C-alpha distance (Angstrom), angle and dihedral (degrees) to the residues before:
residue distance angle dihedral
M1 . . .
R2 3.81 . .
V3 3.82 88.5 .
G4 3.78 89.6 55.0
V5 3.84 93.6 45.7
R6 3.86 90.4 49.0
K7 3.85 90.6 49.7
L8 3.82 90.8 50.0
S9 3.87 88.4 48.5
V10 3.85 91.4 52.3
M11 3.87 90.4 47.6
R12 3.84 91.7 52.9
T13 3.78 91.1 45.8
F14 3.76 88.8 50.6
R15 3.77 92.4 50.1
A16 3.71 92.5 46.8
A17 3.90 89.7 52.0
T18 3.77 88.8 50.1
A19 3.64 95.3 51.8
A20 3.76 89.9 48.5
C21 3.76 91.7 53.9
L22 3.83 93.4 47.2
L23 3.77 90.8 50.9
V24 3.81 93.2 48.4
G25 3.83 90.2 47.2
S26 3.82 91.7 50.5
I27 3.73 92.1 50.3
A28 3.64 92.0 48.2
A29 3.79 92.1 50.0
G30 3.85 93.3 48.4
A31 3.94 94.2 47.4
A32 3.76 122.4 78.4
A33 3.68 123.3 -128.3
G34 3.81 117.6 -88.0
D35 3.76 145.8 91.7
G36 3.80 94.3 -68.8
V37 3.70 129.5 36.8
K38 3.76 112.6 -91.8
Y39 3.78 122.8 173.9
K40 3.80 123.4 -150.1
S41 3.72 94.2 -118.0
A42 3.82 138.7 13.2
E43 3.84 88.3 -121.9
L44 3.78 91.9 56.4
A45 3.79 91.1 43.6
F46 3.84 89.5 56.4
E47 3.85 91.8 47.6
Q48 3.87 93.0 49.8
G49 3.76 91.8 44.0
L50 3.75 95.8 51.5
G51 3.86 91.0 44.2
A52 3.83 89.7 50.6
Y53 3.74 91.3 48.2
K54 3.81 93.9 49.5
S55 3.76 89.7 51.4
G56 3.72 94.3 49.7
Y57 3.88 96.6 -110.3
Y58 3.71 95.5 130.5
E59 3.84 97.6 163.3
M60 3.80 87.6 58.5
A61 3.82 92.5 43.7
I62 3.92 95.5 53.8
P63 3.80 100.4 67.9
A64 3.81 89.7 41.5
L65 3.68 94.1 53.7
E66 3.73 93.4 40.5
Q67 3.94 88.2 57.8
S68 3.72 89.0 48.4
I69 3.81 91.4 52.5
A70 3.86 90.6 49.3
E71 3.83 97.7 42.1
G72 3.81 110.3 13.4
T73 3.72 132.0 101.4
E74 3.87 119.5 -87.3
F75 3.86 89.8 -99.6
D76 3.73 93.4 49.5
R77 3.80 94.4 44.6
F78 3.83 89.8 52.1
F79 3.82 93.4 58.1
A80 3.78 92.9 36.4
E81 3.91 89.5 56.7
F82 3.92 90.2 46.8
Y83 3.81 94.9 51.9
L84 3.71 93.5 42.1
A85 3.77 90.5 53.8
R86 3.79 89.4 49.6
I87 3.82 89.8 53.9
Y88 3.88 95.2 48.9
S89 3.94 90.2 42.4
S90 3.79 93.4 52.3
A91 3.78 125.8 93.8
S92 3.72 102.8 -102.3
A93 3.88 142.2 101.9
L94 3.82 87.9 -80.3
T95 3.81 97.0 55.5
D96 3.71 112.7 136.8
H97 3.79 112.1 163.9
A98 3.77 94.9 -175.5
K99 3.72 91.4 59.7
A100 3.79 92.4 42.5
Y101 3.85 90.3 49.8
R102 3.80 91.0 53.3
L103 3.73 94.2 47.1
Y104 3.76 94.2 50.7
Q105 3.76 90.4 44.9
T106 3.80 88.8 53.2
L107 3.89 90.4 50.1
A108 3.85 90.6 47.1
N109 3.74 96.4 48.1
E110 3.77 95.3 46.1
N111 3.75 99.9 40.7
A112 3.83 109.0 27.8
D113 3.80 91.5 112.0
T114 3.93 93.1 49.5
D115 3.85 112.2 138.6
P116 3.71 107.1 -93.7
E117 3.78 87.4 -143.9
D118 3.73 89.0 61.4
G119 3.84 98.2 102.4
R120 3.83 93.7 -174.2
R121 3.79 95.8 58.4
A122 3.81 111.8 14.4
P123 3.73 100.8 72.8
F124 3.86 91.7 53.9
V125 3.80 92.2 46.5
A126 3.82 86.4 55.7
K127 3.74 94.3 49.6
A128 3.83 88.5 49.6
L129 3.89 90.7 52.8
T130 3.78 90.2 46.6
A131 3.85 92.2 52.0
L132 3.71 90.2 44.9
A133 3.69 90.7 54.2
G134 3.77 90.9 54.5
Y135 3.76 92.8 57.9
L136 3.77 90.6 46.3
Q137 3.85 89.7 52.3
R138 3.80 92.7 51.6
G139 3.71 102.6 28.3
L140 3.71 126.6 -137.4
P141 3.87 113.6 -115.2
D142 3.81 93.3 -174.8
I143 3.87 92.0 72.0
G144 3.88 95.5 26.3
L145 3.80 94.1 -103.0
K146 3.83 109.2 155.5
P147 3.84 121.4 -157.1
D148 3.76 112.8 -84.7
P149 3.85 110.4 -175.5
R150 3.66 94.2 173.9
R151 3.74 96.7 54.0
A152 3.83 88.6 42.6
A153 3.78 88.9 55.4
D154 3.71 91.3 50.4
Y155 3.83 91.9 53.7
L156 3.89 92.4 46.3
H157 3.92 89.7 49.1
H158 3.74 91.6 52.4
A159 3.81 91.6 48.4
A160 3.72 94.7 44.4
T161 3.82 99.8 44.5
F162 3.73 105.9 24.9
F163 3.81 96.8 39.6
G164 3.74 99.7 22.1
D165 3.78 96.2 -129.2
K166 3.74 114.9 176.1
D167 3.79 98.4 -151.6
A168 3.79 88.4 49.6
Q169 3.77 91.1 51.6
F170 3.83 88.9 49.9
E171 3.80 93.3 51.1
L172 3.78 90.3 46.2
A173 3.72 92.4 50.2
K174 3.93 89.1 55.1
I175 3.82 89.8 53.2
Y176 3.79 91.0 49.8
L177 3.80 90.3 50.6
N178 3.82 98.6 44.0
G179 3.81 91.8 104.5
T180 3.84 99.9 -111.7
G181 3.78 98.4 87.7
T182 3.83 132.8 80.3
P183 4.02 124.6 -87.5
D184 3.78 87.4 -96.6
D185 3.72 91.0 58.4
A186 3.76 90.0 52.9
K187 3.85 91.2 50.7
R188 3.98 88.8 49.3
G189 3.87 88.7 50.0
M190 3.76 92.5 48.4
H191 3.84 91.3 47.8
Y192 3.74 91.8 53.9
L193 3.65 94.5 47.2
S194 3.78 92.9 48.3
V195 3.74 95.7 51.7
L196 3.73 93.4 41.4
T197 3.74 87.4 51.7
E198 3.80 92.7 55.4
E199 3.88 89.3 46.5
G200 3.82 90.2 59.3
H201 3.76 101.0 -105.0
P202 3.90 105.2 161.7
G203 3.82 95.1 -159.0
A204 3.89 92.2 50.2
Q205 3.82 89.6 46.7
A206 3.89 92.5 51.1
F207 3.80 92.6 44.5
L208 3.82 93.2 50.2
A209 3.77 89.5 44.1
D210 3.79 89.1 57.9
L211 3.80 91.6 47.8
F212 3.89 90.1 52.6
W213 3.73 91.1 48.2
R214 3.83 94.0 50.5
G215 3.97 94.3 38.7
V216 3.89 89.0 -124.6
H217 3.86 113.2 152.4
V218 3.83 88.0 -14.8
K219 3.76 134.6 56.1
K220 3.89 108.9 -89.3
D221 3.73 109.9 -99.3
E222 3.83 118.0 170.1
R223 3.80 95.5 -169.1
R224 3.66 93.6 54.4
A225 3.74 92.2 44.8
L226 3.86 92.2 54.5
A227 3.74 95.0 43.8
L228 3.80 93.1 50.8
I229 3.86 95.2 45.8
T230 3.88 89.8 46.5
M231 3.82 87.5 56.5
A232 3.68 93.7 45.4
V233 3.77 95.8 48.4
E234 3.94 87.9 49.3
N235 3.71 91.7 60.0
A236 3.79 107.5 25.9
P237 3.81 117.1 128.5
S238 3.63 119.4 -121.0
H239 3.74 97.5 -101.9
E240 3.83 91.1 54.2
R241 3.80 98.5 43.2
I242 3.78 100.8 95.3
W243 3.79 100.3 60.6
I244 3.76 92.9 37.2
E245 3.80 92.6 51.2
D246 3.90 87.8 48.1
I247 3.75 88.3 59.3
Y248 3.81 92.8 44.4
Q249 3.70 91.0 51.1
N250 3.80 94.7 49.1
I251 3.82 91.5 49.4
F252 3.74 101.5 38.7
C253 3.75 95.6 49.0
A254 3.81 94.1 51.3
T255 3.86 96.3 51.1
S256 3.72 130.0 88.8
Q257 3.78 126.8 -118.8
K258 3.82 89.4 -106.4
T259 3.80 91.1 52.7
R260 3.79 90.7 48.7
K261 3.82 92.8 49.6
Q262 3.86 91.0 50.3
A263 3.74 90.9 47.0
D264 3.78 91.7 53.2
G265 3.87 88.9 56.2
I266 3.79 91.6 49.6
A267 3.79 91.9 48.2
A268 3.79 92.3 49.1
I269 3.80 89.0 57.6
W270 3.80 94.6 43.6
R271 3.80 92.2 50.6
K272 3.90 89.2 62.8
M273 3.85 93.7 43.3
F274 3.90 100.5 46.0
A275 3.69 127.8 76.8
G276 3.86 117.9 -121.4
T277 3.74 95.0 22.9
S278 3.74 130.6 110.3
E279 3.74 142.3 -161.9
A280 3.79 117.2 -67.2
P281 3.75 106.3 -75.9
A282 3.79 124.6 -103.5
P283 3.85 119.6 -122.9
M284 3.79 109.2 -80.4
A285 3.75 125.9 -122.7
L286 3.71 123.7 -120.2
G287 3.72 105.8 -61.3
A288 3.77 146.4 101.0
S289 3.83 93.6 -27.0
D290 3.85 91.4 62.7
L291 3.78 88.6 64.0
Q292 3.84 93.4 57.7
P293 3.79 118.3 98.7
R294 3.81 112.6 -101.3
R295 3.78 119.9 -117.8
A296 3.76 121.5 -142.2
C297 3.81 139.7 -177.0
E298 3.82 120.2 -114.9
N299 3.96 87.6 -100.3
G300 3.80 90.2 58.7
E301 3.79 96.5 -102.7
L302 3.83 110.0 147.0
L303 3.78 118.1 -132.5
D304 3.77 114.3 -125.5
L305 3.88 95.2 -126.9
Q306 3.72 89.2 131.6
N307 3.82 88.9 77.7
T308 3.66 94.0 56.4
P309 3.84 118.7 90.6
L310 3.74 116.7 -110.2
V311 3.73 97.0 -132.9
A312 3.73 114.9 -155.9
G313 3.73 116.2 -109.8
K314 3.79 93.3 -100.9
D315 3.78 123.1 142.5
P316 3.93 109.6 -131.0
Q317 3.81 90.0 -147.6
I318 3.87 92.6 49.3
G319 3.78 127.8 55.9
T320 3.72 128.6 -170.9
N321 3.84 92.8 -116.4
P322 3.82 123.3 66.6
P323 3.85 105.2 -105.4
P324 3.84 119.3 -104.8
P325 3.80 119.5 -109.1
G326 3.78 116.0 -73.1
S327 3.78 95.9 27.5
A328 3.69 115.4 158.5
P329 3.82 120.2 -122.2
P330 3.75 123.1 -127.0
K331 3.73 115.3 -80.2
T332 3.84 119.5 -102.7
I333 3.76 119.6 -115.6
Q334 3.71 114.5 -83.2
G335 3.78 144.4 138.2
N336 3.80 133.0 68.4
P337 3.81 119.8 -67.8
I338 3.73 114.2 -120.4
G339 3.77 126.5 -152.1
F340 3.76 95.4 -1.4
G341 3.89 141.5 87.0
R342 3.72 123.6 15.3
């Protein structure tokens, strides 16, 4: 069995290396000779930049996307700015938050009034507004940007209500529930969390699980807390796993076997009811998850996180290709939350 797994791993590595060589060769063929990378056309630059971004070759993507911004059509420039901002705001050697902030700001200023029914552009504008709000919440000393919570909330509100962005709704819910607002704010925050939880948003599921565990804004319920955090950790994208797994470890390790069994039953029912969730994952074969550090309770009990899928850090509302004409935007939040909140 291990020989077969090892053979499969070698084949995957070979395919990945082949794809990398093809990408490098394609970029080299499209670029003209010279000190800097220069593509024969803005259209080719955009294609190569997007291809490099999708493959994770950010250093190759940057000059191509920059050329697309400088010379491309308005449509290509829009997406080039977005993906370049994503590169600069990611946690990597290429991180440059000042550049990312300015790109997101440009996108927000030029596209805030985009038709929310424009499925090709609206989801990307919403993500830009949400990212911009994050910078405004924290501030950016490198460029003298001071924290501006009120302005950040305005951006999030626009992205959440006008564009229906789920991540913006989640961030807005956390603001409503930070303890400084009114009782109506708390109700709005719980409504967002409840509906997002039903729609399969892992962050909302984890945050609500923690509220149930601590008995904040809701009646303390250890079974619901464990059921929710179990579902959250099963579906968490890679860039959100650390804090979600932290909550899972805190709750799981403090619950009894009886509570765990009851929570498993609740989670099984909720998986069938909620959108964006699946059946309990089967044990994984030897792979990437085996390389992850194992978590354990203080008594030495290992957490069964190896059996949860390591979902790639992809946004379900954002693809790595510009959407085709006529694409539908994400649905705005609606409906009545069931089984959660007050």
